N, C-alpha and C positions, 0 to 999 in steps of 0.2 A: 373406283371412287377417285375423284380428282385430287382431293387433299387427303393425305393419309391420316386418318383418325386413329385414336386409341379407342378401341371398342371394349367395353366391359360387358361380358356375357353374364347376365344375372338370372336368378330365379331360385325357387325352392330346390332342395335336393331331389335328384332323380329326373330333372327336366332335360338333361343331356348337355349341360354346360361343358363337361370334359370331352364329350364326343363332338359336339357342334363347334366348339371353340377352335380346335385345330383345323377343322374343315374350312371354317370361315377365314382363318388366318391364311391358309393355303390359297383360297380363292382370291383374297385381297393382296396376296404377295407380301405379307408382313409376319413377324414372329409371333408365336403363341407362348403365353406363360400360364401355367396351371395354378390357379388361386390357392388350391389346397397346399401347395408346396410352400406357401408363405406362412402357414400356421406354425406356431411354436409347438413343440412336442406335447406340452401340457394341454393344449387345446385338443389335439388329436386323441390323447388319452381320455379326456373328459367326454368327447363325443363317442368314442369307442365304448365307453361305459354307459352310453344312453343318456348322458347328462347334457342338456342344452347349454350352449355358451351364453354368458351374459355379456353386457356391453364392455365391461372391463377386460374380458377375454378378447373381444373383437378389435378394440382400438389398435393395439400393436400390429395385428394382422392387416387391418385396413390401411394403416399407415405404410406398411411394407409394400402392399399392392399399389398404393398411391405413388410411392417413390418410383416403382418400376414404370408405372404409366407416365409419370412426369419425365422420366428418362427417355421415353419413346415419343414425346411431344414433337410433332412435325415430321416424325419418321413413320408413325403408324405402328400398331400392334393390337393384339387381342389378348385379353386376360379374363379369366373366369373369377367370379366372386358372387356369392349369393346376393349380397347388397340388398337384403330384404326390406330394410327400413330406409325412409327418406334421409334420416340423419346419417346413415352409413354412406349413402350415395353422396351426400353433401361433404362428408369427410374425404371421400375419394376425389371429389371435384376440387376440394381445397388444395390438394396436392397436384392434381392434374386437371386444370380448369377446362381444357378442351375435350375431355373424355365424353364419349357418347355411350349410352346403355342399350343393350339388346336384351330385352326381358323375354325369356322363354317361358311361355305360359301353357297350361294344359289342364285337362280333367284330372282330378285327384286320383280316381280309380286307375287311369292309365299310368300316371306317375308312380303310384304305389306298386303296380305290377312290374314296371321297369326296374324299380329299386329292388324288388324281391328277386329279380332275375340276375342282377349284376353280382359279380364275384370279387372278393378281396377289397371291398370298400369299407371304410371305417364307419360310415353313417348308417345306423340301423333305421329300418322303416318306422320304428316306434317314435322317432323324432319328427316324422312328417307332419303330424298334427301341430306341433309347436312351430314348425316352419310356416305352415299356412296361417297360423294365428298371428305370427309376427309380420308376414308379408304386407307391405304397403306398395301397391302397384305404382308404376311411373305416373307422375303428375304431368299436367299439360305444360308446365313451365320447365320441365326437365328435358334435356336433349336426349332423345332415345326413341326406340320403337319396340313394340311388342309383337312376338311371332308365336303362333301356336305350334306345339311340339308333336302334333299328330303326323304320321307319315314316317318316311325313312330319314336318317340323318342328312342325306344328300338333298332331299326335298326341303327339309327345314332350313338347311344352309342356303339354298337358292331363294327361299322366301325371305330370309334374313338379308341377303345381299340386295335383293330388290327393295326391301323396306328401307335399308340404310341409304340406298341411292335416292329414294324419294325424299328422305330426310334432308338431303343436300339441296334439293330444288326449292 
C-alpha cells in the first residue's frame, strides 16, 4: 500500500482478528497491536464470566486503542478491535481519523466452530449471539472493506490485502 494506513481489524469474536491481524501487519510491513491487550482487567473478568460488556465498559478500551492508532498515523499499523457498532468505530476515528477498517465476516456456524476449537481465550461461545446482535456492518460512508473468513488465515490475509489496495484506488 502506498500510504501506510492504520488498519483496524474488526468483527465478532471468532472471526480471526488475532490470527489475521499479525499476518496482515507482516504483509504490510507495519506493527500489530492486539486489541484485547487494551482491555482493563475488569472487562476481561466480566467476559470470562459470560457477561457481555456494556458501552461504559467499552469507552476506555476504545479510547486506548484509538490513542495507539493515533500514534501510528502516517506510519501505519494494524490493531484488532471488535468495533461492532458504528458509534464504536466513530469513537476510534475521533482519535485516529485516518484509520480504515477491515471487517472480517463469516457464517455463524463456521465462526462458532472456530471459537469452540480455540484454547485459552476468555471469550466463551455463549457470547457469540450477543456479538451478532450488536454487530452493525460497515456503512458505505466508512473507510473500510469486508472480507469473508472462509479458507486459511493466509488466504484471508491475501484477500484483505487485495481489498485494502482496491480501497486506495
